[in-house]
C-alpha positions as CSV (number, residue, x, y, z in Angstrom):
1,M,0.0,0.0,0.0
2,K,2.8,2.4,0.9
3,N,4.6,1.7,-2.3
4,M,1.5,2.4,-4.4
5,S,1.0,5.7,-2.5
6,N,4.6,6.6,-3.2
7,I,4.1,5.9,-6.9
8,L,1.1,8.2,-7.0
9,L,3.0,10.9,-5.2
10,G,5.8,10.5,-7.7
11,I,3.4,10.9,-10.6
12,I,2.0,14.0,-9.1
13,V,5.4,15.6,-8.6
14,L,6.4,14.7,-12.2
15,S,3.3,16.3,-13.6
16,G,4.2,19.5,-11.8
17,I,7.7,19.8,-13.3
18,P,6.7,20.8,-16.9
19,F,4.2,23.2,-15.4
20,V,6.8,25.0,-13.3
21,I,9.2,25.2,-16.2
22,A,6.5,26.7,-18.4
23,L,5.6,29.3,-15.8
24,I,9.2,30.3,-15.2
25,K,9.9,30.6,-18.9
26,A,6.7,32.7,-19.4
27,Y,7.7,35.0,-16.5
28,L,11.3,35.5,-17.8
29,K,10.0,36.2,-21.3
30,K,7.5,38.8,-20.0
31,K,10.2,40.4,-17.9
32,S,12.6,40.6,-20.8
33,E,9.9,42.3,-22.8
34,N,9.1,44.7,-19.9
35,N,5.5,43.3,-20.1
36,L,4.7,41.9,-16.7
37,G,1.5,43.9,-16.4
38,E,0.2,46.2,-13.7
39,E,-1.3,43.5,-11.4
40,S,0.0,43.4,-7.8
41,F,2.1,40.3,-7.0
42,I,1.7,40.9,-3.2
43,K,-2.0,41.6,-3.1
44,I,-2.9,38.7,-5.4
45,G,-0.5,36.4,-3.5
46,L,-2.1,37.3,-0.2
47,V,-5.5,36.6,-1.6
48,G,-4.2,33.2,-2.9
49,A,-2.9,32.3,0.5
50,L,-6.2,33.1,2.1
51,A,-8.2,31.3,-0.6
52,N,-6.1,28.2,-0.5
53,F,-6.3,28.1,3.3
54,F,-10.1,27.7,3.0
55,D,-9.6,25.5,-0.1
56,T,-7.7,23.0,2.0
57,L,-10.7,23.0,4.4
58,G,-13.0,22.1,1.5
59,L,-14.2,25.6,0.4
60,S,-13.6,26.5,-3.2
61,S,-10.5,28.7,-3.8
62,F,-11.9,29.7,-7.2
63,A,-15.0,31.2,-5.6
64,I,-13.0,33.1,-3.0
65,E,-10.4,34.4,-5.5
66,T,-13.0,35.4,-8.0
67,T,-14.8,37.5,-5.4
68,F,-11.6,39.3,-4.4
69,F,-10.2,39.6,-7.9
70,K,-13.4,41.1,-9.4
71,N,-14.5,43.3,-6.5
72,F,-11.1,44.8,-5.9
73,K,-10.1,44.8,-9.7
74,L,-7.0,42.9,-9.0
75,V,-7.2,40.8,-12.2
76,P,-8.8,41.8,-15.5
77,D,-11.9,39.8,-16.3
78,E,-10.5,38.4,-19.5
79,K,-7.5,36.9,-17.6
80,L,-9.6,35.6,-14.6
81,P,-10.2,32.0,-15.7
82,G,-6.5,31.5,-16.7
83,T,-5.2,33.1,-13.5
84,L,-7.5,30.9,-11.4
85,N,-6.4,27.7,-13.1
86,V,-2.7,28.5,-13.3
87,G,-2.6,29.9,-9.8
88,A,-4.3,26.8,-8.3
89,T,-1.7,24.3,-9.6
90,M,1.1,24.3,-7.1
91,P,-1.3,24.7,-4.1
92,S,-3.2,21.7,-5.3
93,I,-0.1,19.7,-5.7
94,C,1.0,20.6,-2.2
95,Q,-2.4,19.6,-0.9
96,A,-2.2,16.2,-2.5
97,L,1.4,15.6,-1.3
98,L,0.4,16.4,2.3
99,F,-2.9,14.6,2.5
100,I,-1.9,11.4,0.5
101,S,1.1,11.0,2.8
102,A,-0.8,11.7,6.1
103,V,-4.3,10.3,5.6
104,K,-4.8,6.6,5.4
105,V,-7.1,5.5,2.5
106,D,-7.5,2.2,0.8
107,T,-5.2,2.1,-2.2
108,L,-7.7,0.7,-4.7
109,T,-10.3,3.3,-3.7
110,L,-7.8,6.1,-3.8
111,F,-6.4,5.2,-7.3
112,S,-9.8,4.3,-8.8
113,L,-11.5,7.5,-7.8
114,I,-8.6,9.7,-8.8
115,I,-8.2,8.0,-12.2
116,A,-12.0,8.3,-12.7
117,A,-11.9,12.1,-12.1
118,V,-8.9,12.5,-14.5
119,I,-10.7,10.5,-17.2
120,G,-13.9,12.4,-16.6
121,A,-12.0,15.7,-17.0
122,L,-10.3,14.5,-20.2
123,F,-13.2,12.8,-22.0
124,G,-16.4,13.4,-20.0
125,A,-16.4,17.1,-20.3
126,S,-16.8,17.0,-24.0
127,L,-20.1,15.2,-23.5
128,I,-21.3,17.2,-20.5
129,S,-20.4,20.5,-22.2
130,K,-23.2,19.9,-24.7
131,L,-25.7,20.0,-21.9
132,D,-27.4,23.3,-20.8
133,R,-25.1,25.0,-18.3
134,K,-28.0,26.5,-16.4
135,K,-29.7,23.2,-16.0
136,I,-26.5,21.6,-14.7
137,Q,-26.1,24.4,-12.2
138,L,-29.7,24.2,-11.1
139,S,-29.6,20.4,-10.8
140,M,-26.4,20.4,-8.8
141,G,-27.7,23.2,-6.5
142,I,-30.9,21.1,-5.8
143,A,-28.9,17.9,-5.3
144,L,-26.4,19.6,-2.9
145,F,-29.2,21.2,-0.9
146,A,-30.8,17.8,-0.5
147,M,-27.5,16.4,0.6
148,A,-27.1,19.2,3.1
149,I,-30.6,18.4,4.6
150,I,-29.6,14.7,4.9
151,L,-26.3,15.6,6.6
152,I,-28.1,17.9,9.0
153,A,-30.7,15.3,9.8
154,G,-28.0,12.7,10.4
155,K,-26.2,15.2,12.7
156,L,-29.5,15.5,14.7
157,N,-29.7,11.7,14.9
158,L,-32.9,11.6,13.0
159,F,-31.5,8.6,11.1
160,P,-28.2,6.9,10.8
161,Q,-25.8,7.8,7.9
162,G,-22.1,8.2,7.2
163,G,-19.4,6.1,8.5
164,N,-15.7,5.6,9.4
165,A,-14.5,3.3,6.6
166,I,-11.3,4.2,4.7
167,G,-12.2,2.3,1.5
168,L,-15.0,1.2,-0.8
169,T,-15.8,-2.2,-2.2
170,G,-18.3,-3.8,-4.6
171,G,-21.2,-1.7,-5.6
172,K,-20.1,1.2,-3.5
173,L,-16.8,1.4,-5.3
174,V,-18.6,1.4,-8.6
175,I,-20.8,4.2,-7.5
176,G,-17.7,6.1,-6.3
177,I,-15.9,5.7,-9.6
178,I,-19.0,6.8,-11.6
179,G,-19.5,9.7,-9.3
180,N,-16.0,11.0,-9.4
181,F,-15.9,10.6,-13.2
182,L,-18.9,13.0,-13.4
183,F,-17.4,15.4,-10.8
184,G,-14.1,15.5,-12.8
185,A,-16.0,16.4,-15.9
186,L,-18.1,19.0,-14.1
187,N,-14.9,20.5,-12.6
188,T,-13.7,21.5,-16.0
189,L,-16.9,23.5,-16.5
190,G,-16.3,25.5,-13.3
191,I,-18.4,23.4,-11.0
192,G,-16.1,22.4,-8.2
193,L,-15.2,18.8,-7.4
194,F,-14.6,19.2,-3.7
195,A,-18.1,19.5,-2.2
196,P,-19.8,16.8,-4.2
197,C,-16.9,14.4,-3.8
198,M,-16.7,15.0,0.0
199,T,-20.5,14.4,0.3
200,M,-20.4,11.3,-1.9
201,I,-17.5,9.8,0.1
202,Y,-19.3,10.3,3.4
203,M,-22.7,9.1,2.1
204,L,-21.0,5.9,0.9
205,G,-19.9,5.2,4.5
206,M,-16.4,6.5,4.5
207,T,-14.9,9.0,7.0
208,P,-15.0,12.6,5.7
209,L,-11.2,12.9,6.2
210,A,-10.7,10.2,3.5
211,A,-12.2,12.5,0.9
212,F,-9.3,15.0,1.2
213,P,-6.5,12.9,-0.5
214,I,-9.0,11.7,-3.1
215,M,-10.3,15.1,-4.2
216,M,-6.9,16.8,-3.8
217,G,-5.1,14.0,-5.7
218,S,-7.7,14.4,-8.5
219,C,-7.1,18.1,-8.9
220,A,-3.4,17.8,-8.6
221,L,-3.3,15.7,-11.7
222,L,-5.8,17.8,-13.6
223,L,-4.5,21.3,-13.1
224,P,-0.9,21.1,-14.4
225,F,-2.1,20.3,-17.9
226,A,-4.9,22.9,-17.8
227,G,-2.4,25.5,-16.4
228,I,0.2,24.9,-19.2
229,K,-2.6,25.5,-21.8
230,F,-3.4,28.9,-20.3
231,I,0.3,29.8,-20.0
232,K,0.9,28.9,-23.7
233,E,-2.2,31.0,-24.8
234,D,-1.0,33.9,-22.5
235,T,-4.6,34.2,-21.1
236,H,-3.6,34.8,-17.5
237,S,-1.9,37.4,-15.2
238,I,1.7,36.3,-15.0
239,K,2.4,38.2,-11.7
240,G,-0.9,37.0,-10.3
241,S,-0.4,33.4,-11.2
242,L,3.1,33.4,-9.8
243,G,2.0,35.1,-6.6
244,V,-0.7,32.5,-5.9
245,N,1.6,29.6,-6.8
246,I,4.2,30.9,-4.3
247,M,2.0,32.1,-1.5
248,G,-0.9,29.7,-1.9
249,P,1.0,26.7,-0.5
250,I,1.5,28.7,2.8
251,G,-2.2,28.8,3.3
252,V,-2.4,25.1,2.5
253,A,0.2,24.2,5.1
254,I,-1.5,26.1,7.9
255,A,-4.9,24.6,7.1
256,F,-3.5,21.1,6.8
257,F,-2.5,21.0,10.4
258,L,-6.0,22.2,11.4
259,V,-7.7,19.5,9.4
260,K,-5.4,16.8,10.9
261,E,-6.3,17.9,14.4
262,M,-10.0,17.9,13.8
263,N,-12.0,15.0,15.2
264,V,-14.7,13.2,13.1
265,S,-17.5,15.3,14.6
266,M,-15.8,18.5,13.6
267,L,-15.2,17.2,10.1
268,K,-18.9,16.4,9.8
269,N,-19.8,20.0,10.8
270,L,-17.2,21.2,8.2
271,L,-18.8,19.0,5.6
272,I,-22.2,20.6,6.2
273,V,-20.7,24.1,5.9
274,V,-18.9,23.2,2.7
275,V,-22.1,21.7,1.1
276,L,-24.3,24.7,2.1
277,Y,-21.7,27.2,0.9
278,T,-21.4,25.3,-2.4
279,T,-25.1,25.1,-2.8
280,Y,-25.4,28.9,-2.4
281,M,-22.6,29.4,-5.0
282,M,-24.3,27.0,-7.4
283,F,-27.7,28.8,-7.2
284,K,-25.9,32.2,-7.4
285,S,-24.2,31.0,-10.7
286,Y,-27.5,29.7,-12.0
287,F,-29.4,33.0,-11.5
288,E,-26.4,35.0,-12.9
289,S,-26.4,32.8,-16.0
290,K,-30.2,33.2,-16.3
291,K,-29.9,37.0,-16.0
292,K,-27.2,37.1,-18.6
293,D,-29.2,35.1,-21.0
294,S,-32.2,37.4,-20.5
295,L,-30.0,40.5,-21.2
296,D,-28.5,38.9,-24.3
297,K,-32.0,38.1,-25.6
298,A,-33.2,41.7,-24.9
299,A,-30.2,43.1,-26.7
């Protein structure tokens, strides 16, 4: 089991090497051209540290960074998607390295669900992207809200649910693989993987802590390739991306020790907060998309 985990960690580290090389080359090229942009390395880096602190606890760094970047005009709108994806890469790799090393999860379950998410992102998104985005947002919002109600009811001992297992077998493993495949595809559309993955893991009888290496390992293998694409297309803020990649892991490290010290009961409470927060963001995105479509039709 330990050897297999080390192999996974090695793959994650190797996937990050070409990303780091591409980012450094892009920075040096921009610097030689005196074209680094007007964005603030320090301000964006501090936002990245804060966002990735909460990201490590299960709250979306993309949602937090988007709020700060847009409201304080730290990153131009046209560079926002690229900066989010490029900036999240090293923090996600750090999350995966820390949690896969520290949190015990059944090897078959860990590998199966991570591979399913990666395949979902690579192939499933092309199918899901043909679906109506608003309907996906609305469906996910309703599903997450229902999950939150179930989690709260379980917390109040209205009925038994959840568990303390560190792995899945049989039909539950199949459900987990299918679920993470879908979550990986949805992640490429801007619908975060963390909250639905955490909820699914817990509802299938696993401990909430087991979700952390699974969801973080999934993102750590997805983001380097997405990040390189944005770097090559020059559709990101180079100073902003560099700032988040350097300072984001600091927030990850601080939050990691908090999560490790949490007992199962506190993690269940955290899971409820994460699901409710993501439900709110999903409905918010749905209504924003609906409003945008109405304005486009009126124009």
